N, C-alpha and C positions, 0 to 999 in steps of 0.2 A: 255379252258378259257384263255384269253389273259394275258400274264405275266405282273406283276405290278412293276417290278424293273426298276431302272435307272442306266445306265452305264455312268460315266463321264470320258472323256479322256482329261487330261489337267495338269495344273501346280500345283506344291506344293512348297510353300515357308515358311520360317520363317519370319514373319512380325515384323519389328522393327519400332514402331510408336512413334514419338515425338509430344507432344501437346504443343502449345504455343498460346499466345493471337493473334499473327499475324505471317504470314510467312516472313522469312527474305528476304531482297532485295539482289541482286547479290553482293557477296563479304562480306555480313554483317553477324556478329555473334550476336545472341540474346539468352536470357535465356528462357528455356522452363519451362512448369509447370508439366509435367509428361512424362513417357515413358513406353511402354509395349512391350512384346515379346511374340507373340502368333502364332498359326497356321494361314497361309494365302495362297495366290495363288488363281487365279480365278478357277482353277479346284477343289482345295480342298474346297474353299468357296461354290461352287455350289453343291458339293457332300454333304457337311454338310447341306446346305439348303434343298436339296432333302430328305435327311435322316430325318431331323427335320420336314419335310412336310409329313412324314409317309410312304415314299417309301423305300423298300429294295434298298440299293445303294452301288455300287462298284466304286472305283476310279482306273483308269489305269494311272500311272505316275511313276516318279523316284525320289528317295532321295539319298543323298550321305552317306559317311561313316564319320560322324562327330556328335558332340553333338546336332546340330540342328535337325538331323533326329529323334532323340529320342523325341524331343519336338513335332514335327509335327505328328509323328505316334501316340503318346499318345493322342494328340488332336483329331485326326480322330477316334481313338478307342472310346474315351469318348462320341463322338456324334453318334456312331453307324454305321459309314461308314466301310464297309468291306475292308480290306487291302490286300486281296489275290492277287490283280492285281497290287500292288505297287512293283517296283523293286528297290533293293539297288545296286547302281553302283559305280565305282571307280571315284568319283568326290565329290564335296561339294554340300550340299543341297542348293537349290535356296534361295535367300534373297530378300525381298522387304523393301526399306527404305521409310517410309511414314511420311509426315509432315501434321499436322492438325491444323487449326487456330480456334479461338473462335467461328466463325460462322459455323463451320462444313465443310468448304471447305478444300481440300487437294491437295497435289502433291505427286507423287510416282516415285521412281527409282527402277526398277526391274532388278536384276541380275540373269539370268536363271540358270546357272551352271548345276546341274544334270538334270534339265528339258530338256535341249538340248539333253540328251542321250536317251530320249524316241524315239523308232524306229517304223517303220511300222510293223515289225515282232511282236513286243510286242503288238501293237494295235490289229493285227489279232488274236494273241493268246487270248487276253482278250475278244474280241468279240465272239470267239468260246466258251470260257469258260462260258459266262453268257447269250448267246443269247436265251436260253430256259427259262430264268428267268427275262429278262429285255425286255421292249418294247420301251424305249426311250434312245437315246444317246445324251448327252450334250457335246458341244465343245466350246472352246474359242481359242484365238490366242497367248497365252503365251508359247506355244510349237512351234517347228519348223513348218513353214507354210506347207511344203510338207507332214508332218506327220498329221497335222490337215485335210488337203485336202483328204489324203488317208483314214482317219478315217470316214469322211463324206461319201465317196463312199462305203467303206466296210460296214459301218453301214446300209446305205440305202439298199444295196444288201442283207444284212442279215435280212431285214424286220423291222429294227428299225426306229422309228420316229426321225429324226435328227434335233436337235435344236442347232443353231449356234449363239453364242454371239460373234460378230466380234470385239473383244477388246483384246489388243490394235489394233486399226484400221490399216489395211494394205491391199494392193491390193491382190486379189486372182484370179487365172485363171478362165475364164468363164466356163470351163468344170465342176467346182465343184458345181456351184449354183443349177443345177437340182437335186442334191442329198440332198439339204437342204429343210426340210419340213417347218421349222419356223426359221426366222432370227430375232434377237432381239437387234438391235443397239440403242444407245441413239442418241441425236441430233448431237453431234460432230462426232460420228462414222458414222452415216448416211451421213453427209455432206462430210466427208473424202472419203468415198467409192463411192458415187454417183456423187459428184460434184454439187449437189443441196444443197444450204445453207438452212438448216432446222431451221426456226425461228418461225413457227406457224403450224397450222393444214394443211393449204393448201400446204405449201412447204413440210411438212412431207408426204403428200399423193403423191406428185410428186416423192419424193425420194423412197417411197415404190414401185411405178410403175417401177422404175429402177430395183429393185430386182425381181419383178414378170416377167418383160420382159426377164430376164436371167434364168427363170425356177424355182425360189423359189415359193412355194405354198402359203406361208403366211408371210407377212412382218409386224412385230410388233415393231413399233418405240416408244421408251419411251421418254417422254418429261418433266420429272421432275414434278414440281408443276402443269404443264398443263396436266398431265395424260399420256395416251398412245393412239396411233392410230393403229388400227388393219385393215389391208388391205389384202383381198383375191380377186381372180378373181370374186367372187360372191357378195362380200359385203365390204363396208368400214364402220368402226364403231369407235367412240371415247369413251374411258373409262376415266372418270374424276379421279383425284388423290384422295387418302385418306389424309385428313389433319392431319399433325403431326408437332411437333416442332423439327427440325433436330439439331443433335449434331455433327454427323460425317457421311459423305456420302460414306465412303470407300467401303463398300461391298453391297451397295443398289442394284446395277445391278445384282450381283451374287445371292442375295436373291430373286430377281424377277425371274431370269431364273431358279434357282434351284427349287423354289416352283412351278413355272409353269410346269416344267418337271415332278415333283412328281404328280401334279394334272392330267396331261395328262396320265401318266402311270397308275394312279388309275382309269382311265376310265371316268373322269369328262368331261363335254362338254367344248368346247373351251372358251366360255365367262366366265364360272365359273373359269376355270383354269387361265385366264388372271386376273380376280379379285383377286384370291388368290396370284398370283405373285405380283400384285401391292400392296396388303396389306402387304406382306412380305417385299417388297422393302421399303415401307414407314416406317415400324417398325424398319428396320435395321438402318435407319438414326437416331434413337432416342437413340442409345447406341454407345459408342466409340469402335473402333477396328473393325477387320474383322470378324473372326469366332465367337467371343463372342457376336456380335450384331445380329446374324442370329436368327430369331424368330422360335418358335415351332408352331405346328399346332393349339394348343389351343389359343395362342395369336393372330394368324391370324383370327381364327373364331371370337374372341371377337371384333377385330377391324371392321371386315365386318358387324357384327351384330350391332355395335354401330352406324355405318354410312351407312344408306340406301342412297347411292349416286344416285341421279337422273341422268338418262342417256337420 
């Protein structure tokens, strides 16, 4: 029987988020309305999303020797993410400084710190440790590029379905793309990687072709309120968005990818997995913060059942 677990290789940060009516202009100081300190990092967020989506989930990453490590490890434990593959290193835990305005838009400065200590040897050890229990590997680009690329290759060779969320967007060597089963960029990431300015479904399809030409089997481009475009060599399909009232978009992409990964690991068909990812991403925008906004399986079920989206 195919294993149903998810291994996430990626970043772990303490997210310090300031909320204000608007974002300050350059050199300006404004008064905020609230501040939070919670577990974050794209790796941790996707691990939480996968675990909340019902998949046994492991996270391979690094934390430092400081009070922030206690916060992030406690957060991961509370959401049911296994911490056996998390290493404590002689560094400080990564930090993300996030600013969110009243419309839900945000900007983010990430300081990787301990995340930069994740090594290819650590990745190999983690893949060996869970390969008999996991079938999906989730990756992002908040760790060193060479480590992420190695993880894609090692995961694919171990028989895992490799899902890459290429964020923050950065150039990757062509040799890595054939190891990627599914790539999940948003419009800006797809634009940065492919050189095709993604503004609608037609341009998204051209950008998707760039990934397929390089060996990716499935390009899944998220388009915010315009939904998502799924492109494989066999089929192109548009998935409309689930309507919600956004408050904070911080972890929407992580909710999408984590829930998608959990659904794929659970043996669901690709279209159903995409719908679950989209519902999770939509729900994540309705609550402030990163990990606290990631929805559980029941909430995703409810949103899907409420909105029979015509396709």
